[in-house]
PDB file with SEQRES, HELIX, SHEET and CRYST1 records, atoms N, CA, C and O in Angstrom:
SEQRES   1 A   44  MET ASN LYS GLU VAL GLN ALA GLU ARG ILE GLU PHE ALA          
SEQRES   2 A   44  THR GLU LYS GLU LEU TRP ASP PHE ILE LYS THR LEU LYS          
SEQRES   3 A   44  SER TYR ASP ALA HIS VAL ASP LYS SER LYS LYS GLU TYR          
SEQRES   4 A   44  TRP GLY GLY GLN PRO                                          
HELIX    1 AA1 ASN A    2  TYR A   39  1                                  38    
CRYST1    1.000    1.000    1.000  90.00  90.00  90.00 P 1           1          
ATOM      1  N   MET A   1      15.712  83.082-112.097  1.00  0.00           N  
ATOM      2  CA  MET A   1      16.290  84.450-112.161  1.00  0.00           C  
ATOM      3  C   MET A   1      15.270  85.492-111.609  1.00  0.00           C  
ATOM      4  O   MET A   1      15.633  86.413-110.878  1.00  0.00           O  
ATOM      5  N   ASN A   2      14.044  85.311-111.975  1.00  0.00           N  
ATOM      6  CA  ASN A   2      13.021  86.253-111.492  1.00  0.00           C  
ATOM      7  C   ASN A   2      12.960  86.238-109.967  1.00  0.00           C  
ATOM      8  O   ASN A   2      12.873  87.286-109.328  1.00  0.00           O  
ATOM      9  N   LYS A   3      13.007  85.033-109.394  1.00  0.00           N  
ATOM     10  CA  LYS A   3      12.970  84.934-107.948  1.00  0.00           C  
ATOM     11  C   LYS A   3      14.136  85.638-107.276  1.00  0.00           C  
ATOM     12  O   LYS A   3      13.963  86.295-106.249  1.00  0.00           O  
ATOM     13  N   GLU A   4      15.344  85.499-107.863  1.00  0.00           N  
ATOM     14  CA  GLU A   4      16.524  86.145-107.298  1.00  0.00           C  
ATOM     15  C   GLU A   4      16.333  87.691-107.261  1.00  0.00           C  
ATOM     16  O   GLU A   4      16.573  88.337-106.241  1.00  0.00           O  
ATOM     17  N   VAL A   5      15.902  88.240-108.389  1.00  0.00           N  
ATOM     18  CA  VAL A   5      15.699  89.660-108.476  1.00  0.00           C  
ATOM     19  C   VAL A   5      14.672  90.133-107.431  1.00  0.00           C  
ATOM     20  O   VAL A   5      14.858  91.158-106.776  1.00  0.00           O  
ATOM     21  N   GLN A   6      13.609  89.375-107.298  1.00  0.00           N  
ATOM     22  CA  GLN A   6      12.554  89.688-106.349  1.00  0.00           C  
ATOM     23  C   GLN A   6      13.156  89.655-104.917  1.00  0.00           C  
ATOM     24  O   GLN A   6      12.911  90.556-104.116  1.00  0.00           O  
ATOM     25  N   ALA A   7      13.926  88.625-104.623  1.00  0.00           N  
ATOM     26  CA  ALA A   7      14.498  88.502-103.282  1.00  0.00           C  
ATOM     27  C   ALA A   7      15.422  89.710-102.970  1.00  0.00           C  
ATOM     28  O   ALA A   7      15.412  90.252-101.864  1.00  0.00           O  
ATOM     29  N   GLU A   8      16.203  90.100-103.971  1.00  0.00           N  
ATOM     30  CA  GLU A   8      17.089  91.264-103.768  1.00  0.00           C  
ATOM     31  C   GLU A   8      16.297  92.505-103.494  1.00  0.00           C  
ATOM     32  O   GLU A   8      16.659  93.316-102.642  1.00  0.00           O  
ATOM     33  N   ARG A   9      15.206  92.655-104.224  1.00  0.00           N  
ATOM     34  CA  ARG A   9      14.369  93.846-104.010  1.00  0.00           C  
ATOM     35  C   ARG A   9      13.809  93.884-102.607  1.00  0.00           C  
ATOM     36  O   ARG A   9      13.831  94.933-101.964  1.00  0.00           O  
ATOM     37  N   ILE A  10      13.300  92.748-102.111  1.00  0.00           N  
ATOM     38  CA  ILE A  10      12.749  92.710-100.786  1.00  0.00           C  
ATOM     39  C   ILE A  10      13.841  92.991 -99.774  1.00  0.00           C  
ATOM     40  O   ILE A  10      13.610  93.715 -98.806  1.00  0.00           O  
ATOM     41  N   GLU A  11      15.024  92.434 -99.975  1.00  0.00           N  
ATOM     42  CA  GLU A  11      16.127  92.646 -99.051  1.00  0.00           C  
ATOM     43  C   GLU A  11      16.469  94.102 -98.974  1.00  0.00           C  
ATOM     44  O   GLU A  11      16.680  94.636 -97.885  1.00  0.00           O  
ATOM     45  N   PHE A  12      16.529  94.761-100.121  1.00  0.00           N  
ATOM     46  CA  PHE A  12      16.855  96.180-100.179  1.00  0.00           C  
ATOM     47  C   PHE A  12      15.839  97.020 -99.448  1.00  0.00           C  
ATOM     48  O   PHE A  12      16.173  97.903 -98.658  1.00  0.00           O  
ATOM     49  N   ALA A  13      14.585  96.718 -99.735  1.00  0.00           N  
ATOM     50  CA  ALA A  13      13.514  97.470 -99.108  1.00  0.00           C  
ATOM     51  C   ALA A  13      13.586  97.284 -97.571  1.00  0.00           C  
ATOM     52  O   ALA A  13      13.440  98.249 -96.821  1.00  0.00           O  
ATOM     53  N   THR A  14      13.805  96.077 -97.130  1.00  0.00           N  
ATOM     54  CA  THR A  14      13.860  95.803 -95.738  1.00  0.00           C  
ATOM     55  C   THR A  14      15.069  96.511 -95.106  1.00  0.00           C  
ATOM     56  O   THR A  14      14.988  97.036 -93.995  1.00  0.00           O  
ATOM     57  N   GLU A  15      16.194  96.511 -95.845  1.00  0.00           N  
ATOM     58  CA  GLU A  15      17.404  97.160 -95.324  1.00  0.00           C  
ATOM     59  C   GLU A  15      17.141  98.651 -95.158  1.00  0.00           C  
ATOM     60  O   GLU A  15      17.552  99.250 -94.164  1.00  0.00           O  
ATOM     61  N   LYS A  16      16.462  99.246 -96.124  1.00  0.00           N  
ATOM     62  CA  LYS A  16      16.176 100.690 -96.051  1.00  0.00           C  
ATOM     63  C   LYS A  16      15.299 100.950 -94.810  1.00  0.00           C  
ATOM     64  O   LYS A  16      15.541 101.891 -94.055  1.00  0.00           O  
ATOM     65  N   GLU A  17      14.298 100.113 -94.619  1.00  0.00           N  
ATOM     66  CA  GLU A  17      13.420 100.275 -93.456  1.00  0.00           C  
ATOM     67  C   GLU A  17      14.219 100.104 -92.192  1.00  0.00           C  
ATOM     68  O   GLU A  17      14.016 100.818 -91.210  1.00  0.00           O  
ATOM     69  N   LEU A  18      15.149  99.133 -92.222  1.00  0.00           N  
ATOM     70  CA  LEU A  18      16.013  98.887 -91.060  1.00  0.00           C  
ATOM     71  C   LEU A  18      16.829 100.126 -90.715  1.00  0.00           C  
ATOM     72  O   LEU A  18      16.914 100.522 -89.552  1.00  0.00           O  
ATOM     73  N   TRP A  19      17.435 100.740 -91.746  1.00  0.00           N  
ATOM     74  CA  TRP A  19      18.256 101.913 -91.539  1.00  0.00           C  
ATOM     75  C   TRP A  19      17.377 103.090 -91.062  1.00  0.00           C  
ATOM     76  O   TRP A  19      17.799 103.865 -90.204  1.00  0.00           O  
ATOM     77  N   ASP A  20      16.210 103.218 -91.594  1.00  0.00           N  
ATOM     78  CA  ASP A  20      15.310 104.303 -91.136  1.00  0.00           C  
ATOM     79  C   ASP A  20      15.025 104.095 -89.663  1.00  0.00           C  
ATOM     80  O   ASP A  20      15.029 105.039 -88.873  1.00  0.00           O  
ATOM     81  N   PHE A  21      14.774 102.831 -89.303  1.00  0.00           N  
ATOM     82  CA  PHE A  21      14.491 102.489 -87.903  1.00  0.00           C  
ATOM     83  C   PHE A  21      15.653 102.804 -87.015  1.00  0.00           C  
ATOM     84  O   PHE A  21      15.482 103.375 -85.938  1.00  0.00           O  
ATOM     85  N   ILE A  22      16.870 102.431 -87.462  1.00  0.00           N  
ATOM     86  CA  ILE A  22      18.078 102.657 -86.692  1.00  0.00           C  
ATOM     87  C   ILE A  22      18.324 104.163 -86.509  1.00  0.00           C  
ATOM     88  O   ILE A  22      18.715 104.608 -85.430  1.00  0.00           O  
ATOM     89  N   LYS A  23      18.083 104.957 -87.601  1.00  0.00           N  
ATOM     90  CA  LYS A  23      18.234 106.440 -87.492  1.00  0.00           C  
ATOM     91  C   LYS A  23      17.279 106.937 -86.468  1.00  0.00           C  
ATOM     92  O   LYS A  23      17.640 107.775 -85.642  1.00  0.00           O  
ATOM     93  N   THR A  24      16.024 106.434 -86.492  1.00  0.00           N  
ATOM     94  CA  THR A  24      15.024 106.919 -85.514  1.00  0.00           C  
ATOM     95  C   THR A  24      15.466 106.564 -84.092  1.00  0.00           C  
ATOM     96  O   THR A  24      15.362 107.382 -83.178  1.00  0.00           O  
ATOM     97  N   LEU A  25      15.945 105.371 -83.924  1.00  0.00           N  
ATOM     98  CA  LEU A  25      16.451 104.936 -82.587  1.00  0.00           C  
ATOM     99  C   LEU A  25      17.586 105.817 -82.125  1.00  0.00           C  
ATOM    100  O   LEU A  25      17.636 106.218 -80.962  1.00  0.00           O  
ATOM    101  N   LYS A  26      18.511 106.124 -83.044  1.00  0.00           N  
ATOM    102  CA  LYS A  26      19.715 106.880 -82.649  1.00  0.00           C  
ATOM    103  C   LYS A  26      19.286 108.280 -82.238  1.00  0.00           C  
ATOM    104  O   LYS A  26      19.769 108.809 -81.237  1.00  0.00           O  
ATOM    105  N   SER A  27      18.380 108.883 -83.006  1.00  0.00           N  
ATOM    106  CA  SER A  27      17.971 110.262 -82.653  1.00  0.00           C  
ATOM    107  C   SER A  27      17.185 110.227 -81.333  1.00  0.00           C  
ATOM    108  O   SER A  27      17.259 111.170 -80.545  1.00  0.00           O  
ATOM    109  N   TYR A  28      16.432 109.142 -81.090  1.00  0.00           N  
ATOM    110  CA  TYR A  28      15.726 108.992 -79.827  1.00  0.00           C  
ATOM    111  C   TYR A  28      16.722 108.854 -78.682  1.00  0.00           C  
ATOM    112  O   TYR A  28      16.592 109.489 -77.635  1.00  0.00           O  
ATOM    113  N   ASP A  29      17.734 107.993 -78.916  1.00  0.00           N  
ATOM    114  CA  ASP A  29      18.760 107.787 -77.888  1.00  0.00           C  
ATOM    115  C   ASP A  29      19.471 109.078 -77.527  1.00  0.00           C  
ATOM    116  O   ASP A  29      19.729 109.371 -76.359  1.00  0.00           O  
ATOM    117  N   ALA A  30      19.788 109.860 -78.597  1.00  0.00           N  
ATOM    118  CA  ALA A  30      20.512 111.113 -78.368  1.00  0.00           C  
ATOM    119  C   ALA A  30      19.588 112.056 -77.509  1.00  0.00           C  
ATOM    120  O   ALA A  30      20.063 112.741 -76.604  1.00  0.00           O  
ATOM    121  N   HIS A  31      18.305 112.062 -77.817  1.00  0.00           N  
ATOM    122  CA  HIS A  31      17.384 112.906 -77.047  1.00  0.00           C  
ATOM    123  C   HIS A  31      17.311 112.428 -75.606  1.00  0.00           C  
ATOM    124  O   HIS A  31      17.315 113.238 -74.679  1.00  0.00           O  
ATOM    125  N   VAL A  32      17.244 111.111 -75.413  1.00  0.00           N  
ATOM    126  CA  VAL A  32      17.186 110.599 -74.061  1.00  0.00           C  
ATOM    127  C   VAL A  32      18.448 110.867 -73.282  1.00  0.00           C  
ATOM    128  O   VAL A  32      18.410 111.220 -72.103  1.00  0.00           O  
ATOM    129  N   ASP A  33      19.621 110.686 -73.990  1.00  0.00           N  
ATOM    130  CA  ASP A  33      20.909 111.016 -73.361  1.00  0.00           C  
ATOM    131  C   ASP A  33      20.954 112.468 -72.908  1.00  0.00           C  
ATOM    132  O   ASP A  33      21.399 112.776 -71.802  1.00  0.00           O  
ATOM    133  N   LYS A  34      20.493 113.341 -73.769  1.00  0.00           N  
ATOM    134  CA  LYS A  34      20.505 114.765 -73.438  1.00  0.00           C  
ATOM    135  C   LYS A  34      19.645 115.048 -72.222  1.00  0.00           C  
ATOM    136  O   LYS A  34      20.029 115.819 -71.343  1.00  0.00           O  
ATOM    137  N   SER A  35      18.461 114.410 -72.175  1.00  0.00           N  
ATOM    138  CA  SER A  35      17.549 114.613 -71.047  1.00  0.00           C  
ATOM    139  C   SER A  35      18.149 114.095 -69.769  1.00  0.00           C  
ATOM    140  O   SER A  35      18.034 114.716 -68.713  1.00  0.00           O  
ATOM    141  N   LYS A  36      18.805 112.923 -69.874  1.00  0.00           N  
ATOM    142  CA  LYS A  36      19.425 112.329 -68.693  1.00  0.00           C  
ATOM    143  C   LYS A  36      20.552 113.235 -68.174  1.00  0.00           C  
ATOM    144  O   LYS A  36      20.675 113.468 -66.972  1.00  0.00           O  
ATOM    145  N   LYS A  37      21.371 113.739 -69.113  1.00  0.00           N  
ATOM    146  CA  LYS A  37      22.484 114.596 -68.665  1.00  0.00           C  
ATOM    147  C   LYS A  37      21.971 115.862 -67.997  1.00  0.00           C  
ATOM    148  O   LYS A  37      22.532 116.312 -66.998  1.00  0.00           O  
ATOM    149  N   GLU A  38      20.909 116.435 -68.544  1.00  0.00           N  
ATOM    150  CA  GLU A  38      20.344 117.622 -67.955  1.00  0.00           C  
ATOM    151  C   GLU A  38      19.741 117.256 -66.547  1.00  0.00           C  
ATOM    152  O   GLU A  38      19.867 118.028 -65.596  1.00  0.00           O  
ATOM    153  N   TYR A  39      19.116 116.114 -66.452  1.00  0.00           N  
ATOM    154  CA  TYR A  39      18.510 115.705 -65.188  1.00  0.00           C  
ATOM    155  C   TYR A  39      19.576 115.433 -64.140  1.00  0.00           C  
ATOM    156  O   TYR A  39      19.416 115.809 -62.979  1.00  0.00           O  
ATOM    157  N   TRP A  40      20.679 114.772 -64.544  1.00  0.00           N  
ATOM    158  CA  TRP A  40      21.714 114.431 -63.579  1.00  0.00           C  
ATOM    159  C   TRP A  40      22.799 115.501 -63.497  1.00  0.00           C  
ATOM    160  O   TRP A  40      23.887 115.245 -62.980  1.00  0.00           O  
ATOM    161  N   GLY A  41      22.513 116.678 -63.996  1.00  0.00           N  
ATOM    162  CA  GLY A  41      23.477 117.770 -63.841  1.00  0.00           C  
ATOM    163  C   GLY A  41      24.734 117.591 -64.675  1.00  0.00           C  
ATOM    164  O   GLY A  41      25.812 118.028 -64.272  1.00  0.00           O  
ATOM    165  N   GLY A  42      24.607 116.948 -65.846  1.00  0.00           N  
ATOM    166  CA  GLY A  42      25.739 116.813 -66.735  1.00  0.00           C  
ATOM    167  C   GLY A  42      26.555 115.572 -66.512  1.00  0.00           C  
ATOM    168  O   GLY A  42      27.522 115.344 -67.238  1.00  0.00           O  
ATOM    169  N   GLN A  43      26.208 114.761 -65.540  1.00  0.00           N  
ATOM    170  CA  GLN A  43      26.916 113.491 -65.342  1.00  0.00           C  
ATOM    171  C   GLN A  43      26.355 112.416 -66.257  1.00  0.00           C  
ATOM    172  O   GLN A  43      25.146 112.347 -66.479  1.00  0.00           O  
ATOM    173  N   PRO A  44      27.233 111.582 -66.784  1.00  0.00           N  
ATOM    174  CA  PRO A  44      26.770 110.522 -67.683  1.00  0.00           C  
ATOM    175  C   PRO A  44      25.958 109.477 -66.962  1.00  0.00           C  
ATOM    176  O   PRO A  44      25.496 108.519 -67.582  1.00  0.00           O  
TER     177      PRO A  44                                                      
END                                                                             
């Protein structure tokens, strides 16, 4: 039982880190997209 609880905790912590990472990537992507659009005159 103790091992199961520990595993769940690790999974949750990793998932939170993963979501933080994804959020960072998404905001970075949005920034890059904006820069590209400005560079290419609004074309995708």
